[in-house]
N, C-alpha and C positions, 0 to 999 in steps of 0.2 A: 524638601528635596523631591524632585520629580521621580515618579516610579520608572523603573527600567522597562524598556519596550519588551513585549513578548511576541515573538513571531508566531504566526499560525502554523499549526501542525496539520498537514494535509494527508489524510489517510486514503490510500488507494485500495479499493476492494473489488472483488469480482471472482467468478468461478475459474477453475483451472482451464487453461486453453483459450481464455478470452483475449490474451495478448498483453497482460499487464506489464510484464518484464520488457517487452519490445517497445511499448508505448512510453514507459518511464525512461528507458535508455535513450529513445529518440528525443524526448523532451530534455533530458539532461545534456545531450549533445548540443541542442539548439540554445540552451540557456547557460552553457558553461562559462560564458564571459560575463554573466550577470551575477554579481555577488549576493543578490537578494534571495537566491534559491540554493538550498542544500538538499542533495538526494541521499537518503540513508542507504548504507550498505548493510545488509542483514547478516547475522550469524545464523548458521543452519547446521544441524547435525546430519549433513549430507556431504559426501566427498566431492571435491572439486571436479573430479573426473566424471561425475554423474551428469554434468552438463547443466544447462539452464543459466541463470543469472550469475554474475560475478559476486560471490559471497565469501564470507569468512567461514571456513569449514572447521567445525569443532566436533570432538567426540562427545558422547552423551555425558561422560564424567566431567569433561572440561566445561561443557555448557552448564551443567548443574552447579559447578563451582563458581562460574561467572555470574550466574543468576543469584546465588547465595550472597555474593559480595556487592550486589546492586549494580551490576554492569549494564543492565538493560533498562531502557526507558519503557519499553513494552515487550512482553514475551508471551508465547502461546505454543500450543501443540496442534499439529494438523498432519493427517496422512502418515502417522507414525514418526514424525520428525519434530524436533524442537526448533523454534524460530525466535529471534530477538533482534531488536534495533537498539543501538548503543545509547547509553545514558548520557554520553558526552554530547549528544545532540541538544541537550538542554542548554548548553552554553551558546550554541548557534541561535536558539530561539531567544535567549536573553539579549542577544545582540540585535534582535529584531528581524532575523532572517526567517524565511518560510522553509520549513522542513517537510520534504515529501517522502512518504514511506509506504511501501507495499505491505499491507497487513491482512490479518484475518478479520472477518466481521465480528468474531467473538470478543475482540478487544475494544470495539467502538464505544460501548457504554462506559468502560473504565476510563478511556481517553477523554470522553466528554466530561466525566465527573472530576478527574484529577489533573488533566493536562490541557485545559482550555487556553486559548481559543483553538477550536478544531473545526476543520471542514472535511467532508467525505466526498470522494469522487468514486462513484460506482460505475464500473465498466461492465457492460453486458454485450452479448452476441446471441444470435439465434442458435437453437439447439443443434441444428445440422452443421453449422459452422464450428461450434465447439467440438462436436464429434470428430470432424475431419482434422482439426488442429491437434486434438489429443492423440489420435491415431498416428499422425505424422511425427509426433515426438518420440514414439517408440519406447517410452518409459513405463507405460502401464499395460496391464493385461486387459482383455475385453471386459472382464468383470469389473476391474477397477475403473475403467472408463465409464461403464454403466452407472456405477455408484457416484462418480463425480458428476455425471449429467443429471442424476436425480437431485443432488445437492444444488446444482446450478439453477434449478427452478425457483429457488427462494430468492426474493428481492428484499431490499431494505424498505422499511416503512417510510413513506414520504415525510420529509422534514426540511426545515429552512436551511439546514447546513449540509444537505445532500444534493449533489449534482450527478446526473446520469449521462454517461457517454456510451453510445452504441457503436461498437467496433465490428461492423459487418462489411467493410469495404477495404480500400487500400490502406496500408499501414501509415503512409504519409499523411493521409487525411485525418486519421485518428490522432496522430501525434500533433498535428496542427490544432485540432480541437482541444486537446489536453493542454497545450501551451497557452492557448487563448483562455482556458479556464484558470490556469495558474496565474496568468497576468491579471485576470479579472479579480482574483482573490488578493493579489498584491496591491491592487489599486483601491481596495476597500479598507476601511478601518476594521480592526479586529472586533468580532462580534461575540456576544455572550453565548454559552452553550445552548443548543437548540433542543427542544423536546419534540420527539417524533409526533407527527400529526396522527390523529385517530382516523380510521377508515369507517 
């Protein structure tokens, strides 16, 4: 009996303010008629009224209970919040679909080890662009923005499964680039997990 197809898990990472949510939303809109792609909706311990992406808002207690019963494919903590992407997406991958998820860099190693095949799209932008975008959100203090900018300086180690997209211009251009990357991934056979290249 032939093995069931396993769709690639595309992990989108990048610093706060780089435009991940907008780029992912734009790509989801452009690809909504293509059943090959599924875009993960995250669960976050953040009220819906706080703005940002359309997410499933959970209390800390509800998130902990969901995590305990295995409701998340991946989960992590960042900036005092809990984040998770639903375990139900495993069924989409089993059907051969490509699942796109906005995640923290801290879960990349676990995803590579336990959820292959995985591809990573790293979205970056110049520091001054990030500072402007973070300030315009109005969600962080000046001190918080400074800490986020310090963390933004770190980039992923080069690896065969990492693609970098620089979002320093018009959103439409970044979305077009991201869609092209996703279509490129869809056109390739699933690859084995990659090991980061040494510098």
